[in-house]
N, C-alpha and C positions, 0 to 999 in steps of 0.2 A: 492455572494461568489465564484460562479464557473461562469465563461464566457469564453466560447471558440466557435469559429466559426463551421459551420456545418461540415465542412470538419474534422477538428481534433475530434469532437465530433463521428463523423462515424469512424475513425480510431481508438480511444479507445475503442469503444462499440465492435468492430470486435477482437481488441487486447484480449478483456477479453474473449472471447471465446476459442484463441486458446494460452493464453500464459501458459508455463509451466516454472517451475524453471529449470536454467542451472547450472550446477556446473563444467563442462569441457569445456573450450573455445578452440580456435585454437592459441591463442596468437598474431593473426595479428591484426594489429592497423585498427581502423575505418577510414574512408574516413573523412578529416578535415570538410567537409560540415555538415555530421551528428553529429560529435562532436560539432562544433559550435552552432547548433540547439537545441542540449540536453542541451547545457551550458546556452542557453539563458532561455530555460524552466525553469531551475534551479533557473535562477535568478527571474523570472516571476509567478511562479506557484502559485496557489489559496491556501490560508490559511484558517485553520479553526478559528472561533473567539477564541480568548483566546491564540491562537498558535502563536509561533514567532521562529520556528526553519529555519536554513539555509540548503540548499542543495549544497555542493560542488564536482563540477565534478574533479577528479584526473586520469590523464591519463598516460599510459605507462606502460610496464610490470614490470618496476622496482616498482611501486606503488603495483601491485598486489602481486609482490614478497614479499614485506616488509610488506604490512597490513595482508597478509594470510599466512605467514611464508611458501613460497614453500621451497621444498626440493631440493637437486641437481638432475637436469633433469627437472625441472618444476613441480614436483609433489607437491602435499601438503594434508593435510588430509581431506580438506574440498573443498576448490576451487582450481581448475588447470588452470593457463595460462590466466587470466583474463586481457584486456587489458585497461579495464576502472573500477572506483570504484568512487560509489557517496557516500560521507560522509553526514551523517545528524548530524549537529551541535544544540544543544541546550543551550540558556543561562539560564534555569532554570524555565521557567514559568510554571504555572502548567498543562497546557494542551499540553504542548511540544509533549509528547508521542504520543497522537492521532494525533497531527498536523504532527509528522514525517511520520506516516503511510500514511495520506492522501495526503502530498505532494509529498513524495517519491514514491506512486504508480502511480500519475501522469507521472513522470519521467519514471517507468518501463512500464507502457502502451504505451507512446510515443516510446519508445525504441523498444518494441515489434513490434510496428507498421512498424517499419523499418527493421525488420529483426534481431534485435540485442538481444542476449540471456540474462537473468539477474536471480540473485538469492538474495533474502534478506537474510543477516547475522546479527545476533543481538549479538552472543556470540562468535563464534569461530575466532577471530581477533584481530590484535594489535591495541588497541585504542590509543596506544602512538603513533605510526607509522600514524594513521589515524588524530590524530590531528596536528601532523607535515607537512604532505604532504597538509591537507587542508587549513593549514595557519590561524587555528583556533586562536580565542582570549584567553587570560588567563581566562576570565571567562564562556568560553564555552567547552561544554564535548560532546563526540560522543554518540549519541542516538544508532545508528546503522549505518550500510553501505549495500550498494546494489552492489555485483560484476556484470561486465558487460562486453561483447565483443561479437565476433562471435561464435556461437555454433559449438563445435566439432560435426561434422556429424556423427561421430562412435560413439558418446555416446549414453546410452539407456534414454530414458524418460519415467518415472514413471508416472503414472496415478491415483492420489490420489482418494481415496474414497469420495464422499462429502455427506453431511447430506441432507436429503430430506427436502422438503420444510416444513412438518408440524414437523419438529425438531428445525427449526429457525424461525417459524412465528407463531403467535396465531390464525390466520385466513387463511381458505382453500383458495387456488389461486383463484377458479371460484367465491368467494366473493369479489373479490379485484378488483378496476379498473386496466385496462391493464398496466398503466405506473407504477402501484405499484407493480403489478405482476412480471412485468419486471425488476424491480430494485432489487425484492428480489432474482430472477433468476440469477442477476450479482453478488449478495452477494455470492450465492451459489459456484461461482468459483474463489472468492477471497482467495488468500494465507494466511497460517496463521502456526504460528510456531507448528511443530510436527503434522500438520494438524489437531489442537484442533477446530479450528472454534469457537471461545467464544464469539458467540453473539445469542441474541434472540430479535425478533421485535415484538413490540405490536401495533396493529392497534386503534387508538381511534378516533370515531366520523365518521365511514367509511359512515354513511348514509347521511353526511352533504355535503355541497360543499367544505370544507376545512378539510378533514381528516388530522391527525396528526399521525407519527410515531415514537414510541418510542424505543431507542436502550437500551438493557439492557446486563449485563455482562453475563447473563444466564437465561434459563427459571425461574421466581420466584417459588423457592420451592426446586430447585435443588440444589444439593451441589455443592461446587465451584470447586473443586476437587484440592486444594492448595491455596497457597498465591495469592494474585491479584498482578501479577508481572508487570513490564514494558513491557516485551514484547507482552503479551496480550492486553495492552492498544494501542501498536502500530499495533497489528492485528486488533483492531476494527477501527482504522483511516484508514486502508485500507479497511475495510468493508464499511465505511461511503463513501468513494471515488466511489466506485463500485455501491454504491446505488444512489449516485448522478448522475453517467455517465448512469445509468439504466433508472432513473427518467427522465432526461432531453433527453434521446433517444425516451421516449414515450409521449415527449410535454410536461411535467411537470417540469420546473425550480423550485427549492427549496432552503432552507435554513436549515442547521443545528445549532442547538443552544446548547450550552454545559453548560448550568445552568442546572444541572441534579437535579434529584427528590433526595435530599439528606437523606429521611426519608427510600427510599427503594432501594436506590443505582443505579438509571438509569444513563447511559452515556450521552445519547444526545436526541434530538428531532427533526424530519423533517418534514417541513411544507412547502406547495407550495407558492412561491411568487405571489402576485399579486393583 
């Protein structure tokens, strides 16, 4: 499912540590070489089983202006002067929201590794403009978009509080193998809507040679805090990508299965390949 060379893995792992959401950009165009490499990644990124989204790169300030409703002077209510937009399109497969997060975050980390700023946007944008500019088929709809471009050096950067290890995993870090501990550490840095961090990891069979990690929407027994909406499913796809990168960085390549525990509401399971 995940296949990348060691250089790409290192770049993505380092990008996880330094990535921050960027809402203000300079408006300057990215170099054609960078745009070309990001466009190629959009076409070749790894997918989750059962997912079938498309990531389409749309460049130019006009795209940013139309998708994010810029006001005169380049201002907008949310995104300012992005020169690039990644539109994530779905044809309606059941696991497309999770796949959108999984695929889109690959592009986000790769962009970050090149100094490009990004911001996930799931609601405050024009879906009609995004569909048109991305050349979507009549059967496709926009799951979400990612704004991108050179960050405005004068913009403030907010460091959001992250949940401690004990609030996202059922097992203390010193009781886990190093690769799994590192994978959960990567999830702690994953972006999510309103910083909700809607995930909980259960470790099964940690004494065996083939432990399994189960991803839940929340800690069993905790209230959901509202309806199970699409953006939260996108967030968990992002978390799954961070987990995969962290696991591979620790020498444990694995696979996510989205054949969830229907009785209890699990999202997916990760097991080491091999």
